N, C-alpha and C positions, 0 to 999 in steps of 0.2 A: 252418159258420156264418161270416158275414162281418160286419165292422164297416165303417161308412162314415165317414171323417174329412173334414169340410168345412173347408177352409183359410180362416182368417180369418173364421170365422162362428161365434162363441162361442155365440150364442143357440140355434143348431140342435142343439148337442151338450152344452150345459152340464149338463143333468140326466142325460144318457145314460151318461157315463163318469166315472170317479173323477178327482180332482185328483192332483197329483204328490207328495202327502205320503206318505212311506215310514214304515213301522213294523215294527221287528223285535222288538218286545216280546212276551213270552209272557203277561203278566198286565196286569190293570188293578187299580185300588184295590178294586173290588168282587169281582173274580174271583180275587184272589191267594190268599186263605185256602182256599177250597174246591178250587181247581185244584192248589195246592201240596200240600195234604193228599192229594188223589187221586193225584198223582204219587208221593208218598212211600209211600203204602200200596199202590201197584201192585207194589212189591217184596215178594216172599214173606217175607223176613226181617223186615220191618217188620210185616207182618200177624201173623207168629208172636209177636213181642214184645207186640203189642197184645192178642192172645188171652191170653197168660200174664198180662198186667197186669189184664185184665178178670176172669179167674178168681180172681185174688188179692183182688178186692173182695168175694168171697163168704166170709164169716167161717167158715162151716161146713167149708170144705175147705182154706183157706189156712194154711200153717204159719208164714208170715212176715208182716211188716208190708208192706202194699201199696206204701208210700212207697219201699221199696227198689227197686222196679221202675219205678213211675210217675215218680219224681224223675229218674233218668237218662234215661228214655224221653222225657219232655217236654223236658229239656235238649238232647238230641241233635236232636230234631225242630226245636226253636227255632233251634239253630245252623244246621241245614241250610236252614231257611226264610229266615233272615237272609242267608245267603250267596246264595241264589237271588234275594232281593229286591235285594241289592247288584248282582248281575250284571245284573238287569233294569233297574235304575236307570242303569247305565252304558250299556246299549243305548238307553235313552231319551235320554240326553245325546248319544250318537252320532247318533241319528235327528234330534234337534233341531238339531244342528250342520249336518247335511246338508240338512234341510228349509229352514233359514234362510239358506242360501248365496244370494248375489245372482246373478241371471241376466238376460240381455238378451232381450227379446222385441220383435218388430216389430208395431206395430198403429197404425191410423189415421195411417199415413205417418210415424211416428216410432219411434225405438228408445227403450225405457224399461226401467228397472231394476225387477224384481220379485223376490220370494223364490222359490226353486226350487219350494217346495210349492204356489205359486199358479199354476204352469203348467198349462194345460188342453189336452186333446186338441184339435188343430187350430191351436194357436198356432204362429207362426213364431219359432223360437228362434235367436238370433244368438250365435255362438261366436267367441272370439278364441284365438290360439295359446296352448297350455298350459291352456286352460279344461277343466274336467271336464264331461263331457256329462251334463246333469241328468235326461234321460229318453231313451227310444228315439225317434230322429228319422229321417225320410226326407230325404235330402240334396237340397237345392234348388240351391244355388250355393256357390261358394268364391272365394277370391282368385285361384286358378289359372285362367288363360285357358281351360283345358280342363275346368274344373269338378271337378278331382281334389283330394282332401284326404287327409291321412295321420292315422290314429288309432293311436297307439302303434305296434304292429307290423303293423297292417293298413292297406291303402290303400282308401279309399272311391272307388268309381267314380262318374263323373258321371251324372246322370239325363238329360242331353241339353239342359239349359237353357243359354241363351246369355247374353251380357252384357245384352241387352235385358230379359230376365226379371229380372235382378238389380236393374235400375232400378225395375221394377214392384214388386219385393219391398219396396224402401225407400220407395216412394211409397204402399205399402199397397194397391195396386191388384190384387194377385194374388188370384184366387179359384180354387177347384177342389175336387175330391173325390178321396180316396184310398180305394180298395177294398182292404182287407187282412183277413187271418184274425183270428179272435178270439185273445186273448192265449194264448201257450203258452211253454214254457221251452226250446224248440229254438233254440239260438243259431246254428245253421248254415244255417237256411233261413227265407226270407220270400218268399211268393208274393203279390204285390200289383200293383195297377194305379193309375196316376196320370192324372187327366184335369184339365186346366187350362182356365179360362175368363177371357179368351179364350185359345185355344190358342197356345202359343209354340213348339210342336214341329211337326215335319213330319207326324207321325202324331197322330191324335186321342187315342189312348191310349198311355201309356208304361208298359211292364212294369217292375216293380221286383223286385230280388232282395236277398239279404242284403248284397251289395256296395254297394247304394245306401242302406244304413242306417247310422246311428251309434248304438251301443248305450250305455245308461246306465253311468256310472262309468268309461268310457274317457276318454282325454285327447287333445285335438287337438294334433298335432305337425306341425312344419315347414310350417304353413299359416297365413297371416296372419289369415284369417277364414273362417268357413263358416256356413251357415244351413240350417235344416231344419224340417220340420213335425213336431210332436209327435204320434206315433201311439199309443204306449203310455206310460202314466204311472204313478207311484206303485208299488204292489206288483204292477201288471199288466205291468211291463216284463219283458224276458227274464230279467234278473238277479233281479228280485223274485220271479218265478215259480219260478226255480231254487232260490232261497234257502229258501223254505218256513218252517215254524214251528220254532224251536229245540227240539231234542229234549232230554229229561232226560239229564244226564251220567251215564254208567255205565261205569266202567273195567272192564278185564279181571278185576281182583281182585274188584270188586263182583259181577260175574257169577259168578265161581267161588264166592265166599262164599254167594251166593244158592242155587246148586246144592247145595253142601254142606249148607246149612241145610235144604233140602228133603229131602235123603237122610237126615239125622239125624232129622228130624221123622217120616219114615216108620218108621224104626227105633223111635223113641219110641212110636208108635202100636201097634206090635207088642208091645213090652214092656209098655205100659200095659194093653193088652187082656188079655194073659196074666195079669199081676198082678191086674188088676181082677176077672177071673173067679175066680182063686184066692182073692182076698180076700172076695168075696161068698159063695163056697162055705164058707169057714172061718167067716164071720160067721153063716151059717145053721145050720151043723152044730156049732160049738164055742162061738163068742162069746156066743150067747144063753143058753148054759148057765152062764156065769160071772156071778156076782152083781155083781161090781164093774164090769162093762162097762155094764150098765144100758141095753141096747138095748130099745126099745119093741116090743111084740108086733106092732103094725102101723105101718109107716113110711110116709112120703109116696111119691107115685108116682115120684119121681125118685131114690129111695133107691139103686137099682142103679148110678146114675152117681156117687155120692159117692166111693166108694173108687177107681174108675178116675181121677177127676179129681184126687184127692189124689196119686195116683201120678204123674199128668202134671205137677203142680207140683213134686214131688220130683225128677222126671227133667229138669226144665227147665234144671238146671245143666249139662246136656250142651251147651247153646248159651248161653254166658254173654253178657249184654248188653254186656260190655266189647268184644265183637267189633265193635260198631258204631264204635268209636274207631279201628279200623285204617285 
């Protein structure tokens, strides 16, 4: 698939491509609670403690006050959610700072200041030495007579435009189209073509490679000025596509504890199954004969589960909830 970027023609592409607003946030106000709970309960250890806490709400089987588990569990989840919210808020502040940086664009024959988030695909962006590149650009011209510029440790090759084209850029008379691939995260390759109207090049079509591009978040070095056409903006830049969505933080210790919790839970199931069977057999053969036990002759359909679940709660001390504080 290809995208066509029309230089200095905002109306043709205004609705086709996104603006230059970047967002590294994981949550919104409405998605924070369900998404955070989903992430927390994606861990087996949290699922286990939730199971134990829910079982303790059944008075028939619980030997302890449910608050002894629900209290610490809610506190731990609240602390984790607060930390995630704080981290996401800091990401929001960082995005806001980047989005509101001032950038120069050339339009209607003048250079004007706009916020970086307002840059659109097809805009001509003007950079000065040491400026941060706000989006992925195709290099049009520089202060160097050969059209070369330096971006940190990489040198941008000229597209073949001459000094005459630079005048047309400033006068707002440059029109053209760039045929380029759809956004991807490969920072080593760009296969595109540039066609200008009227043509300033010897050939009607100028092939473009990664050497003719300036990538977002790099800095212009040792070059008085440079200008280029925005081809990828916002989270569709090479950097934005590589960045992706922040993943939940899981340390090696957390992963190890999750595995140990799973292994202990399997052992618990074996123990609870054996003890549950033995308990039900004893209940049917001996307990009903004792007058002080007072078992009814016919119990509910779930009667066979009561003794195993009681043993499960008794065995839950094998995985103390204090392990969550490690």
